C-alpha positions in Angstrom: 0.1 0.0 0.2 2.6 2.2 0.8 4.5 2.3 -2.5 1.4 2.3 -4.3 1.1 5.7 -3.7 4.2 6.7 -5.0 4.8 4.2 -8.1 3.2 5.5 -11.2 0.3 3.4 -12.2 1.5 2.2 -15.6 4.0 -0.1 -13.4 1.2 -2.4 -13.0 0.4 -2.9 -16.4 1.9 -5.6 -19.0 4.5 -4.7 -20.9 4.0 -6.9 -24.3 7.0 -5.4 -26.6 8.8 -7.7 -24.4 7.7 -10.7 -26.0 9.9 -9.1 -29.1 12.8 -10.8 -27.1 11.5 -14.0 -28.5 12.6 -12.9 -31.9 16.6 -13.0 -31.4 16.4 -15.9 -29.0 14.6 -18.3 -30.8 16.6 -17.5 -34.5 19.8 -18.3 -32.4 18.3 -21.7 -31.1 16.9 -22.5 -34.3 19.9 -21.3 -36.1 22.9 -23.0 -33.7 20.8 -26.4 -33.9 21.2 -25.9 -37.9 24.6 -25.0 -37.5 25.9 -28.1 -35.5 23.5 -30.3 -37.8 24.8 -29.4 -40.9 27.9 -27.2 -41.2 31.4 -29.1 -41.1 32.3 -27.0 -37.7 35.3 -28.1 -35.7 34.5 -28.9 -32.2 36.0 -25.7 -30.6 33.2 -24.3 -32.7 30.5 -26.4 -31.9 31.3 -25.7 -28.1 30.9 -21.6 -29.3 27.5 -22.6 -30.5 25.9 -24.8 -28.0 27.0 -22.1 -25.5 25.4 -19.3 -27.5 22.5 -22.0 -27.8 22.8 -22.5 -24.1 22.5 -18.7 -23.0 19.6 -18.1 -25.2 17.1 -21.2 -23.3 18.3 -19.3 -20.2 17.1 -16.6 -21.5 13.9 -17.8 -22.8 13.5 -19.3 -19.7 13.9 -15.9 -17.8 11.2 -14.8 -20.2 8.9 -17.3 -19.7 8.9 -16.5 -15.7 7.6 -12.8 -16.8 5.3 -14.1 -18.9 3.5 -16.6 -17.0 3.3 -14.0 -14.2 1.4 -12.3 -16.3 3.3 -9.0 -16.3 3.9 -9.2 -20.5 0.4 -10.2 -21.7 -2.6 -10.9 -19.4 -4.4 -13.2 -22.0 -4.9 -16.9 -20.8 -4.3 -18.4 -23.8 -1.4 -16.2 -25.6 -0.1 -16.3 -22.0 0.4 -20.1 -21.7 1.4 -20.9 -25.5 4.1 -17.6 -25.3 5.3 -19.1 -22.2 4.9 -22.5 -22.5 7.2 -22.0 -25.9 9.7 -20.0 -23.9 9.7 -23.5 -21.3 10.5 -25.8 -23.9 14.0 -26.8 -23.3 13.2 -27.4 -19.9 10.1 -29.5 -20.6 8.1 -27.6 -18.2 4.6 -26.4 -18.5 2.9 -23.1 -18.0 0.1 -24.8 -15.8 2.5 -26.4 -13.3 4.6 -23.8 -13.3 2.0 -21.2 -12.4 0.8 -24.1 -9.6 4.0 -24.7 -8.0 6.0 -21.0 -8.7 3.2 -18.6 -8.6 0.8 -20.3 -5.9 2.9 -22.4 -4.1 6.4 -20.8 -4.1 5.0 -16.8 -4.2 2.4 -17.9 -1.3 4.7 -19.6 1.1 8.2 -18.5 0.5 11.1 -19.8 3.0 8.3 -21.5 4.6 10.4 -24.7 5.8 7.5 -27.0 5.1 5.0 -25.1 2.6 7.5 -23.7 0.2 8.4 -26.3 -2.4 12.0 -24.3 -3.0 12.7 -23.9 0.5 16.2 -26.2 1.7 16.3 -28.6 4.3 16.9 -28.4 7.7 18.0 -31.0 10.3 15.0 -32.6 10.9 15.3 -33.6 7.0 18.9 -34.3 7.6 17.8 -37.3 10.1 15.4 -38.9 8.0 16.8 -38.2 4.1 20.1 -40.8 4.1 21.4 -39.0 0.6 21.4 -35.7 3.0 23.8 -37.4 5.4 25.7 -39.1 2.9 26.9 -35.6 1.4 27.3 -34.5 4.9 30.2 -37.1 5.1 32.2 -35.3 3.0 34.8 -32.5 3.2 32.9 -29.1 2.7 34.6 -28.1 0.0 33.5 -31.2 -1.7 30.5 -31.1 -0.8 30.1 -27.2 -2.3 31.7 -28.8 -5.3 29.3 -31.3 -5.8 26.5 -28.6 -4.9 27.6 -26.1 -7.5 28.5 -28.8 -10.2 24.3 -29.8 -9.5 23.8 -26.6 -11.0 24.0 -27.7 -14.5 20.9 -30.4 -14.1 19.0 -28.9 -11.0 16.5 -27.0 -12.4 15.1 -29.6 -14.7 15.5 -32.4 -12.1 13.2 -30.0 -9.5 11.0 -29.5 -12.3 10.4 -33.0 -12.9 10.4 -33.3 -9.3 7.6 -30.8 -9.1 5.7 -32.6 -11.6 5.6 -35.8 -10.0 5.1 -33.7 -6.7 1.6 -31.4 -8.1 0.2 -33.6 -10.6 -2.0 -35.6 -8.2 -3.6 -32.0 -7.5 -4.8 -31.5 -10.7 -8.2 -33.2 -11.7 -9.6 -34.9 -14.7 -8.9 -32.4 -18.1 -6.5 -30.8 -16.4 -4.4 -33.5 -14.7 -4.1 -35.0 -18.6 -2.9 -31.6 -19.8 -0.4 -30.9 -17.3 1.2 -34.6 -18.1 1.2 -33.5 -21.9 3.3 -30.2 -21.3 5.5 -32.3 -19.6 5.9 -35.4 -22.3 5.1 -33.9 -25.5 8.3 -31.6 -25.1 10.5 -34.2 -24.0 9.4 -36.8 -26.7 10.1 -33.4 -29.0 13.5 -33.5 -28.0 14.1 -37.3 -27.8 13.0 -37.2 -31.2 15.1 -34.1 -32.7 18.1 -36.6 -31.3 17.0 -39.7 -33.0 16.6 -37.1 -36.2 20.1 -35.4 -35.7 22.1 -38.1 -34.4 23.8 -38.5 -30.9 26.9 -36.4 -31.8 25.1 -33.1 -32.6 22.0 -33.4 -30.7 24.9 -33.0 -27.5 25.8 -30.1 -29.1 22.4 -28.7 -30.4 20.6 -29.5 -26.9 22.3 -31.6 -24.1 25.6 -29.5 -23.7 23.3 -26.1 -23.7 20.6 -26.9 -21.7 23.1 -28.0 -18.8 24.7 -24.4 -19.5 21.3 -23.0 -19.5 20.8 -24.9 -15.9 23.6 -23.4 -14.7 23.0 -19.9 -15.2 19.4 -20.3 -14.3 20.4 -21.9 -10.9 22.9 -19.4 -10.5 20.4 -16.7 -9.4 17.7 -19.4 -8.2 20.1 -20.7 -5.6 20.9 -16.7 -4.5 17.5 -15.6 -4.5 16.5 -17.0 -0.9 18.8 -20.0 0.3 21.2 -17.4 2.1 18.2 -15.4 3.9 16.4 -17.3 7.0 13.5 -19.0 7.0 10.0 -17.2 7.7 6.6 -18.0 8.7 5.4 -14.4 7.8 5.7 -14.0 3.8 8.0 -10.7 4.3 9.7 -10.4 0.7 12.3 -7.6 2.6 13.5 -10.6 5.2 13.1 -14.2 3.2 14.3 -12.4 -0.3 17.8 -11.5 -2.1 18.1 -9.2 -4.7 22.4 -9.8 -6.7 24.1 -7.2 -8.2 25.4 -7.7 -11.9 26.5 -5.5 -14.3 23.6 -3.3 -16.4 24.2 -5.2 -19.6 23.7 -8.8 -17.9 20.3 -7.1 -16.3 19.2 -6.1 -20.0 20.1 -9.8 -21.4 18.6 -11.7 -18.4 15.6 -9.2 -18.0 16.4 -7.8 -14.5 15.9 -11.4 -12.9 18.9 -10.3 -10.4 15.8 -8.2 -8.7 14.4 -10.8 -6.5 13.2 -9.1 -3.5 11.9 -6.4 -5.9 9.5 -9.6 -7.6 8.4 -11.0 -4.3 6.8 -7.4 -3.4 4.8 -7.3 -6.6 5.3 -10.7 -8.6 2.8 -9.2 -11.5 4.8 -5.9 -11.9 6.9 -6.4 -14.7 10.8 -6.8 -14.3 11.5 -3.6 -16.7 10.3 -1.2 -13.1 12.3 -3.1 -10.8 15.0 -0.6 -10.8 13.2 1.9 -10.2 11.1 -0.1 -7.5 14.3 -0.7 -5.7 14.9 2.5 -4.8 12.1 3.2 -3.4 12.5 0.3 -1.3 15.9 1.3 -0.2 14.5 4.7 -0.2 11.6 3.7 2.8 13.2 0.5 4.4 16.8 0.4 3.7 17.7 -1.1 7.2 15.9 -4.4 5.8 16.9 -4.3 2.3 18.6 -7.2 1.1 21.4 -7.1 -1.6 24.9 -8.3 -2.5 26.9 -8.5 -5.3 26.0 -11.7 -7.5 29.5 -13.4 -7.2 29.6 -12.7 -3.3 26.2 -14.2 -2.9 28.1 -17.2 -5.0 31.0 -17.3 -2.7 28.5 -17.2 0.4 26.8 -20.2 -0.7 29.7 -22.0 -1.3 30.9 -21.4 2.2 27.1 -22.2 4.1 26.3 -25.7 4.7 22.7 -26.5 2.6 20.5 -27.2 5.7 19.0 -24.9 8.3 19.8 -25.9 12.0 16.7 -23.3 13.0 15.2 -20.5 11.5 
């Protein structure tokens, strides 16, 4: 309420021209797949193309995030269609994402039981053998494994959320959620059968690992250095990271995560202005950190909560 008194009304309207970002990224993906499939490229050149495809996969994921919050276009069918296209590399359906992310994560951020993205507690540690195995390792090995898992964690977590929430949908909706995962998966596997294993690795597998790491480098810093909270206060449970301006443009201001949790349906285009308003009013509560420092803090921090 305090912020809405001072922020322009247009900040709360969709920004349809953000959809234009789909054009260059889809062009990079399609052109890159064509290049590794048909051109006589050396393996270093193929790696370079795979890197570009992976960056575009990640950027399309960031764009899908804001599309499916309704901050780009509000027509339900177009919102889900375009968001689903952007999430195709991750085989992540728009209906599942809105249930998992928009409803459960935003509704219960950093709640130790109700937030599907919150990290474990000591109680979880005592019940899960895989966590006990992980914490028998030396800290540097544990951190290396954790950061290595960034290369597949978003895709794996998406599949885990699909299994977890599929039962919450009924009838036709359950079928839609199932198909929104299975059809893209079948499509990528069919592409692999058509291209052959070597080309498919450069066209999809390596780019997906790169995209996962890029996305997780932000997601892991969004909340996991903040306390668990039973009162959903974004100033307490969310972290904004500082990156170069050009990276903010490329990654759709995804670094501004506190701002996103204050107004999830506000387009990230306006996040810097919202950040200034938050820091002016609540400077003692606002959490921000350079991205590299947040990642270093994660490296040094065990991934369990002893208490809140």
